[in-house]
C-alpha positions as CSV (number, residue, x, y, z in Angstrom):
1,M,25.8,-2.7,19.2
2,L,25.6,-2.2,22.9
3,P,24.7,-5.2,25.0
4,E,21.9,-3.2,26.6
5,Y,20.0,0.1,25.8
6,D,18.3,2.5,28.2
7,F,14.9,3.5,26.9
8,S,13.8,5.2,30.1
9,T,14.0,8.7,28.5
10,A,12.7,7.7,25.1
11,I,9.9,9.7,23.5
12,R,7.2,8.0,21.4
13,N,7.0,9.1,17.8
14,P,4.4,11.8,17.7
15,Y,3.6,11.2,14.0
16,V,2.4,7.6,14.5
17,K,-1.2,7.2,15.5
18,P,-1.9,4.3,17.9
19,R,-4.2,1.7,16.3
20,I,-7.3,1.5,18.4
21,R,-8.9,-1.9,18.3
22,R,-12.7,-2.3,18.6
23,E,-14.3,-5.6,19.4
24,V,-17.1,-6.5,17.0
25,T,-19.2,-9.6,16.4
26,I,-20.0,-10.4,12.8
27,P,-21.6,-13.5,11.2
28,I,-19.0,-15.2,9.0
29,D,-19.4,-18.3,6.8
30,S,-18.1,-21.5,8.5
31,E,-15.9,-22.4,5.5
32,L,-14.4,-18.9,5.4
33,Y,-13.7,-19.0,9.2
34,D,-12.1,-22.5,8.8
35,Y,-9.8,-21.1,6.1
36,F,-8.7,-18.3,8.3
37,E,-8.3,-20.6,11.3
38,Q,-6.1,-22.9,9.3
39,K,-3.9,-20.0,8.0
40,A,-3.6,-18.7,11.6
41,E,-2.6,-22.1,12.8
42,D,0.0,-22.4,10.0
43,V,1.6,-19.1,10.9
44,G,1.1,-19.4,14.6
45,V,-0.9,-16.3,15.3
46,P,-4.5,-15.7,16.5
47,V,-7.2,-16.0,13.9
48,D,-8.5,-12.5,14.5
49,R,-5.0,-11.1,13.5
50,I,-5.2,-13.0,10.2
51,I,-8.7,-11.7,9.5
52,N,-7.7,-8.2,10.4
53,R,-4.6,-8.3,8.2
54,C,-6.8,-9.4,5.2
55,L,-9.3,-6.7,5.8
56,D,-6.5,-4.1,6.0
57,D,-5.2,-5.4,2.6
58,V,-8.6,-5.0,1.1
59,V,-9.1,-1.5,2.4
60,I,-5.6,-0.5,1.1
61,R,-6.4,-1.9,-2.3
62,L,-9.7,-0.1,-2.5
63,R,-8.2,3.2,-1.4
64,N,-5.5,2.9,-4.0
65,A,-8.0,2.0,-6.7
66,N,-10.1,5.0,-5.8
67,K,-7.0,7.3,-6.0
68,T,-6.2,5.8,-9.4
69,D,-9.7,6.4,-10.6
70,T,-9.6,10.0,-9.4
71,V,-6.3,10.7,-11.2
72,N,-7.5,9.1,-14.5
73,A,-10.7,11.0,-14.5
């Protein structure tokens, strides 16, 4: 490996879409928030990142389940 790399002429991957974040306010149960807050503290990341990651996982599972249902139909 080189000790230093020059990325001044680098081109972004055109196939990767940037993730646009939207700020929303939702009511969430106190116990649920406390759980996520503790997990975020354990890992050392902001609580919104933990919640977002969990929501991403749920959406991926639901999409995969829907694909499986369509294939089996």
